[in-house]
N, C-alpha and C positions, 0 to 999 in steps of 0.2 A: 734862094731854096726855099719851098714850102716846108714847114717844119713838121716832123712827124708826129708829136703829142700834141693834145689840144692848147688851145695859147690860152684858154680862160682857167686851168688848172693850176694849183698854189702848190709851191714845195716848203714846208717847212723845215728848216736844219737842226735839228734833235743834237746835235755833236758829232764828229768824225765820224762813228761809226754807224749811223743811220738815220735816217731822215724820213719826214711823212707825207702826204702828195693828198690833198685836198677836192676832191670833187667839188663845185661850186652846186653844180644841177641834182648832182644825187644825193652830195652830202656824205658821200662816204667817206672815211678815209683809211688808208693803207701803207702801213709802215715797210721800209727797205731799207737792206744795207747797203755799205757801200759796192758787194759786185753789182748789183739791179742797178744801183743810180749813173754805173759805169757805163753798162749796156744801155739805157736810156739817153744817156748822154750822145754818145753814136750814136743810134736809132735818129734821136733830133737834129742829128747836123748832118742829114743822111751818108753816113761814113759806109762804105762796100763790105759784105759780113766777114771776108779774112782780113780785112785792116779791124775789124770790131774784133774777132778772134785774136788777132796777135798782137794787138792792146792789150785784152784780155788775162792774154799768158805773161805778156810782159808787167802786167803790173801786181798781178794776181801768184806767178809762180805757176800755173796748173791749165791746165786744155780744156777748151769748152768745148763740148761737141757741136757740131750744125743741129743735130736735133734738139738739144737743148737751147740752142739760139731762136727756131723753130718755134720751138712750143713757149718761150717766155713774149716772144710777137704775137704768139694766137692768144696769148691769155691776156695781154693786153687791148687787142682788139675786143674780146669776148665784155672785159669790164666797158668798156666804151672812151677806151680814153687816148687813145690815136683819131688826128684833125681826120673829117671828112675827106673822102679823096688822096689821102696821102698815100703813099707807095713807098717801100723802105727794100732798099737789095735784100734783106738778109731774108725777106719772106713775102712768096709771092701771093700772099690771100688777100683778097679785094680788102681794101680799107671800109670799117661799119660807117652806115651812112646817117642821115639826121636821125630818120627814123628808127635807126638800132639803140638810139643811146636812150639810157634809162630815167624816164624823166619822173621828177618827183611831186605828184599833186598839191596843192597846195595845201597848206596844213589847216584841221578843225572844218576842213570839208568834205563835204559827201561821199567825193573819193578818196579820200586819207580812210585807209582802216582802222589808222588809233585814232580817228574821232573818237566817237563814240564810246573810247576808256577814256578820252580826258575830259569829253564831257561830266560823265561819272566821277571824276575825280573834282569837280567842280561844283558837283553839286555837296561833296563832301565838304568838300570847303565852305560854302555854305553855314553845313551844321557843324563842322568840328574844327573850324578855320579856327579859331580861337584858343585852342593847344601848342599853336606854335604863337602865341606872344609869349614875350619874354619875362611878360611876369610870372608864368605857368611853372618858369624856374625855382622859383620861391617853395612854392610845394611838392614840388620834385626834389626838391635839396634836401627838405626836411623830409619827407618819407625817407630817400636815401639814410639820412643819418638814423634814424629809429630805426631801422632793418640792418644798418649795419652794426648798431648797436645789444639788438639783441641777438644777432648772427655772432658776434662775439663773445658772448655768454651762453651760448649754448651752441656753438662748436664742436666740442665734442662729441655732444646730444649726435649732430647731425653724423658725424662721420659714422658713428658706428651704426646708425639706421641707415644710410647709405651703405654700408658694408653689408650689414643684415641682408638685407635687400638686394642685393647682388648673390649672395649667398644662395638663395633660392632658388633664383633662376637668372643667370645669368644670360643666355639668348631674351631672355622675354625682356627683362632690363633695360636692355642695348635696343630692342625692337618699342620699348615703352618710350625711353627717350629720345627716339630719332622722330616719331611722332609728335610727344609734348612739344619739340623742339616746331617742328613744321608748322602744327597749327598755330600754340598758342606764342608761341619767339617769331619766327621770321614773316608771318602774316600779320599781325598788327604792325611788325616792326617795317616792313614794307607799303604796308597802306600809307603808315606816317611819310614813309618819302615821296608816293605820291603825291597826297596833298600838301607836301610843302614844297615839292616840285610846282604843282600849281598857285599854287598861294602868291609864291614869287616868279610867278611869269614866264616858267620853263615849260617843254613839252612833254608828257610820256609817249615810248617811243614803242615799249610792251611791258605787258605785268604776264605771268605765270609762274608754272611749278620749272623748275630746273635742278639740274643732278649738278652739285659741284664738285669739279674730276670725273663726271660720268659713275658718282656713289654715293654723297649725299645732297638728297633733296631738300631742295629747300625751295622758297618763293624771291622772286627776285622782281624788281621795275628799275625798269633800263631808262635814265634821265636823259642820256645823252651827253652833252654841252651845257646843260641847263646851268649848270652850277659856275662853268666859266663862262657863260653871260648875263647872269644875274648880278643884281648890286651886293655892295658887301655882306648888307644884313642878311638876305639869301643864300648867297651864297655858303656862308658859314653855317646857316640853318641845317642844308642839305648836306653839311660835311658833318654835323655831330647830329643829325635825326637822327641815326640807326644807334649810336651808344647812347644817347639820351634817351629811346628804346630799352633798350637792355637796361638800363639804371630803372626805369621804371617800371618794366615786366619785373624785374629781379628782386625792387623792393616790395611791391605786391605775394611776389611767391613766398618770402621770407615773411613777410608779416603772417601770411595765410597759416603756412608751416606753424608759425610760433604759439596760431591760434587754435591751429586745429588739433582733433585729439590724436597723440599718437597712435602709431598703427591705423589706423582708416583712412577710407579710401579717399576722403581728402589730404591726409596727410603724405599720402604715397605719391597726389599729381604734383602738392607743391614742393615737395621734394625731391621728385625728377624734374621742376620746370628752373629750380633754383641754380642745376649745374651749367647748364648751359648758357643759362644768363650773366653766370658770372665768369665763364671762362670765355664766350664772346665778345663782354666787354672788356678785359684783359686784351684779345687777341685786337681788335677793332682798334683798338686805340697804340699798340706798339708801334714804332713810327718803323719798325726791319721789318713788316712784311707789307706786303704791296693792297693794304686796303686802306679803312678812312683816314688812321692816324698817318700813314705816309701821303695821302693826299695833303691834309692838314697842313701837314711839315713842307710840303712844297710848294703851296698857297701863302703861307707865312712868308718861307725866304725866298719866293719869287724865283726858284731855282726850278728851270723843266729839265723832264728827265734826268732827277735827282739819283735814282737807284742804278740806273746802266750805266751812266757816268760815273756815278763813285764805284761800280764793282769793277770796270774798267782799270779807273783810277789803280784798285787795291789790286788786281791779278797783274798789271804791271809792274807794281810795288813789289808784290813777291816773289814771282816770278825774274826779276832787275833785268827787267827790258825796259824802254821806253817809255815816256806819258802818252797817252792815245793822244790829250789837248793840250795845250801851255794854261797853264796856270799858274796863280800866285803861290807862293809858297802857305801863306796862310787858308788861302781854298783848296789845296795840295792837302793839307794837312785833314782839313775837316773830312774832305772825301774819302781818305784814307779811312778818318775811324768811322766815319758810318759806312762805308767796303766792312770793316771787321766785325760790325754788330750785326750787319746781315746775314753775313757769314755765320758767325755765333747764334743766331738766331735758326739758320738751319740748319745747322750742327745739335743745338737741342732740342728742334722741332723734333727731328727726326728721331735721336736718343729717347724721347717721352713716346713718340707715335707706335716707332718701329719697335722698341723697347717694352713699354707697360705695355699696347694692345699685342706685340707679339707673343708676349710672355701669358696674357690674359687666354688666347686664344690655342695656344700648345699647350698649356697646363689641362685645362678645360677641354680642349678636342683631341690633344694627340696629336699623329700625324695630319688629320685631317685639317687640325688648326692649321697648321705649317701651310699648307697648302690655299687654304684662304688665306692667309696673311700674305703669299705670295702673289697670289692673285691680284685681292687688293692693291701690293703696291704696286705692283705692273699693269693697272686699272690708274691707280694715280696719276703715274707717268708716261702714260700710253704716247703723247707729243712729243715727251723728248724723244724716247725709242725708235717713234716715227720719225722724225727730224736725223735723227741718229743716223737710221738705217737707211735710209733714204741716199742722205749723204757718201754710203757706202755703192762704188759702184758695181762689184759682184752681187751686191743684194737684189739693188734695183735692177740690174741685169736678169738674176734670176724669175725676179717676179714681173716685171713687166714685160720680160721676152727678149730675148738679145736672137739675131738670125732666123732663120727658118726653123718651121716648125718639127723637121726633122731631127735638130740639134738642140732646141729649146726642150722639148719635152723629155727625151731621155735623160738630157743633164738635171729636169726637176724631179726624174724618177730615182735617178744617181741621190741626188741630197736626201730624199722623203728614203729613202733605203737603210740608205747610208745613219739615218734617224732611230731608224725601227733597228739594225742591225745593233746600234749601243746598249738600246733594252736587253739583252741577249749576252752582255756583257758581263763574265764569274762575278759573283759579288757576293762576300761574307756578310751577312750578315747578324749585327749586333744589336747589345740591346743594353742601355748607357745610365747608368746610376752614380749620384754620390757618392763621393767615400771619404773615409777616416782612417787614418792608423789608429790601430792599438797596439797596445802591449799585451805580450804573451800572457800576463797575470795580473789581478790587479784587484788589492783590494784596499780596505779602507780600516786605518788601526782608531777602534774607538776605548770610551775610558769605562770602564764594569763595574765602578763603585765611583761618589762621588766624593770630591775635595778640590785641594787647589794645587795646581799645579804649581810643584815649587823648585822642579831641575828639567831642563832641558837639554840631551844631548844631541840633538840630530838641527841639521839646515836644510834651506831647499835647494835641493839639487846631490844632494848627498846620499851617496849607497852605504846600505843597510843589511849586515846578516839577517839569516831568519834566529828569531831566538835574541838578537840584539838588544837592549834597552833603548827604547825612545825619548820616555820621558819617566818623572818621578811625583806621584801626588804626596800633599803630607798628611791625610788619612789619621786625622785626629781621630775620629769617632776610633774607626777598626783598633790604633792601640790602644785605647780605654776599656774597648771590649774586651779582650786577649787577656789584659791586667784584671780586669772583674770576672773574669770566667776562671783564670788562676787561684785568684783566692775562693771563689766556689768550689774548685777540685779539691782544693786544699781542704777545708772545714769537711765535705764530701766524706776523704779519705780518714779524716780522724774520727766522722762518728762511726765508719763501719770498724775502725781499728779496736775504739772503745764497745763496740757491742760484741768481736770477737773475743775481747779479753774478758768478758765477763766483770761479775762487782768485787769489790773488795770485804776484807773481814770485819774491818767500822761498818762498810756500809750495812753488813749481815745487823751486826748487833746493834747501831743505830735505827734499824728497821723494826729490831725486835722489841726494845725499848718504845721504841715508838707503839708498837701494838700492845702495849703494859700501860702504856699511860691512856691510850684512847680505852682501854678495859675498865680502869679504876674513875675512869669520867664518868665510864655506860652507867655503873656500880652508883655512883653519887648521884647522878640523874633521875637515877630508879627508884632509890629511896626515897628520892625528896619528891618522886612520883605516889611513892604510897601515902607517904606524911598528908600532903592536901587529900587523899580521898580520903583520908579517914577521919581528916577535919573536917570534908565537905559534908561526909557522911554527921558528923557533929551539927552541924551548921555552920564551920567558922570559916570554909573557905568557899570562894565565888567560884564559878565556871569560868573565867578570864584564868586566875592564876593559873586552875589544871591545864588549860589547854596550852600554855604557855610553859608548863612543865613538860606537858604530852611534845609539844614539838622539841625542847631540849634534849631531851631522852631520845628523841627519832634521830636527832644530827648525830647527837654522842655514836648511836648505834652503825650511823651510815661511816662514819668519821674511823669508825674499830673496823669494821668491813673492810676500805677501803686500804687498812695499814697492813692488816692480814694478807689481803692479793699483793702487794708491795711483797712483802716480807717473801712470800712465795715465789717472785720473781725474779726477786734480788738472791735469794736461797738456790734457782732452777738455772739462774742464767738465762742472755737470749735468746727467743727461738729462731729455729732457722728460716725461718721465712722473713722475719726483718734483718737480719745478715744479708738475706739474697735481696730484699729491697732497696737496703744501702749500696749494697754493691751494685746495681742499677744503675743508682741515684750515681756514684762513682763513672760508671762508662759513660750515662748520659754525660754529663758535665765533661769527660773526655772526648767526647765525639765534639761537640758546642766548641770548646778550646782549640779540637784542631780543623773544622769551619773560620773560624774566626781567625786562625792564622795563615790559613787560603785565603781569606777574604781581604789580611794583611798583605799579603806577598803580592794581591792584583794593585797595590799602589807602584809597582814596577810596571811600568804599560810596552809591550816586546812588539817587537817586528814579526808578524804573523808568516811574508816569505820574505824573499832575498830581492833586495829591490831600492828604485832608486824614491825619493821622499819628493814629490809633486806640488804639494799644499802650497800655497802663496802665504807668503808673511806669517808660516807658522813661531818664527820666534817673538810675533805680539802673543801666543798660548801661555807664555810665562806669566806665573800671578794669576790668570785666570780661572774662576770657582767654575767647574764641570758636572755636570749629570751624569748616570748610567745612559752610556748610547750617543754620547756626544762624540764629534768627530774627533779626533786629536793629527791626524796625517791621512795621506793614501800614499800606496806605493805602488811602483808600476816597474813591472821584474822588463825592463827593455832587451832583455840579454836575447829575445827572439820577437819580429813584430809581425804583426800581419795587418791584414786591410779589411775594412769593417764597410761594407757597400750597403746599398739599399736600394731598389729597384722594384717600380712599377710593379703595382700586384700580377699584370696582364702577363709576366716576364715568371711566373711562377712555376708554369708546365715545363716552358723552355729551358730554362738554368739548371744540371746539373751537375755533381760535384766530378770533376778533373776536366771540367770545361777549361781552356784557353782563356784568359784573363789578360787585359794592357791596362795598366794605370800610369796617368798622368798626375802626380802630386804639383801643387802650386810650390809648394816649400822648396821640390828641386827644376824651378824653372820649365815642367812641364815635361822635364825627361822622359822617355818613357820605360816603365819597367814591369816584366812580364810577371805571371805568376799563373795556378790553377786555382780553380774553384775547391775547397776545402768539402765546408757545409754549407747545407744552405738550413735558414729553419723553419721552422715548419709552421710558421704561424705569421699572421699580416701581422706588422706593426705601425705605428706612429713615425715620421721623420724626424718628427720631434725626438724619438729614443736613439738616434744618433748623434750620440755624445761621449764620452769620455770626463765631462769636466771635474765632476765628483762622483763621490758612493752615496747613494740613496739609500735608509734602510724600505722595510716593506711600507710602513706606515707613513713617510715621506713621501714614496711615491705616489701610492694611491692620492693621496689630501692634492699634490702639484698636479697627478692625473684629474683631476675631480674641478679644480680649479681654471685647468687650460681648455679654452677651445677645442673642436675636433679636426684633429687637423687630417692632411694626405696620408695616404698608409699605401704601405709598399713590404715587401719582402728581404730581408735581411739575410747579404751573403757573406761569408767568409772566404778570403781570398790569402794561401799561403805564398809570398812572392819566392820566386826561383834564385833570386839572390838580394842581399842585403845592403845598398849602397849606402857608402859614407856618406853621414849628415840626417838620416832618419831619425824623429824624433816623431813624439805621441802626440794623437793630435790634429798632425798633417790633412791638408784636407785637400781636393783635387777630385778626378772622375775615373769611373773603371767603364771598363767596355768589357763583354762574357761574348764570343764568337758563339751562336748556339747551334749557327746551320751553314752551311755552303748552300748560295741561292744565286737567281739571274736580276738583274738590275732592274727588271721590270716588275718582278714580282715586290722587291725592296720599295719602289716605289708605291705598289698597288697593295699594300697588307695595308696599314694604317686606313688605308679607304676600303679595303674590305670589311673588316673587322668594326669600323665608324656604323656602317651600313649593317653588319650581322645583330651588331647588339643597341646601336643607338637608337638607329633608324626604326629594324626592325621593334623597340618597346615602344613607336610612336604607335605604330598598328590598330585597326579597331579589334 
């Protein structure tokens, strides 16, 4: 019996779940699974269609439609895999003739479309082939060491400049990053791949711009199975050339960035080039991703189809199924280890890509960012989605058509109408924001005088009543000031009493005697002056003696006048003005003493409100020296808690007092707690203000705000809870959703898009 498939086809068994069909004429390779292999085996044996379908049902447990079998046979005919003149009972389509087989021209001839490309790479090998010599690894290693040392020292600067660049214009940075990666990384890297391929006798099948997963533009050099056919040195060169290219370009970029002026155009260029070089080198070297690192591992271990076989073994082990292929215990262990590594890499990659880039898109573009992220995710997995949906018989029947036109078109219209109708489902429009549980009142207890904490009467978590003493200060200076002021008051009072009592008789007599004494002295010095004047007239005295006698008489006269004034004052007593001045001095000292006593009373630090002490490690305050204004403790009145939430500023006009609020807190395991909006703050605040960790003074708040970078801003909303569930504690965080309006699903989905178009796109218009 004649064979159905061509006799020259080569089937390579890659394991129990798949095989590879190699066409020696066209050089094409076709991967197929166990179902396709079963069908080809039945066709090649000339079995009847019903027998093939019955065997398919018995082996795989599902029905094979005739149409599917007919399409499979037609596909084999179109690919030129059927023997000339061969027939099959499964299909009456004429077999392909020899003229219908795809003939591939001889390589590097005029008929070969890739001959010109290979010739150009041959010319490049003549000019730059020396770069592929093993000796060039030495300067590459030195370059990498210099770049790594510089980057380690300047790593904080690199992160700071990269973050600042992203904050200025995120979309522009992303576009510039893709362009720099495309032109200055992937292009020279793939040119090196082509040079290495031709240098070691391989054949370049194609070179051009492609879109990885339909999203990321990249240059790609297709070398086919050149690596497998090359010798050992050429094989390892082809497998490591991309990684070496990343190292070389990344090292040059790092050194260029270190040498460039910060903030310059060249500095920004090198800054953007460094990131894809480092990230790409790590990904290429990752053995769990189907890239160069994985191919190196397969060639080193000589284990074909390692990834698929390891995943099959791991999946069977995790789902408690029988292993798909017989292996030794050692092989089974390492296959499972590798399979777990692949699954871990997938989870990590998805967490970073979806989490990081999704958060960046949503935080930057809000709703439109979420739609862009969803579209990118669908585009990234379009092949998997297509394969999954094609396996669904109902979907395939709707898309490809089932039955007559009067049946399939109404079904399609009904499905389309159902999708449109879903958009008119009533939907409560809600805005979401982060929330924090705050106490009804919050007060910081601060020292009002300087001193050492000598007594502490509370601990963390204690409930204290308003006016209760929390701590006591030593207040040594205040004690000394009070005692000193008391002595000054006693002195002032004694002086006042003395003025009011007046002079005693003895004092008056003594003052009179003093006047008489001063009069006698004046008479004596006056007679002495007259005697000297007479002697001077006779020429017996000089001018010096006369001048000294004159000064002594004037001094005695002055002392007599003072004595007489004192006698008059003693005889009359103190003046009313002097008594009033003494009384004022007494009042001043009394006021100062009262102030000193009040300052001394401040040594006892009392609670301004009733609440719970929430200051951590408050016991360590004992013995510390504090200054006026230093924080001693923080009190929270937890008798009633409320929710403080922060929403984007776009919700400022939508949220009004009285609206229903839904709160889910992490500390309550997401239990739904309802409430109503009590108050909306009339200004936009930073998200960093959503905190109750400690009380700050105005000076501290201004200083902290000046030191912190600008954060996202929003409106603050306070929500009163309808109930106070047990277990609520201040500081619990979560999310709050406020129902702002009743709407339809279509409008809710399109609202972020409309807002983005009205604000962001409108700002782009000239």
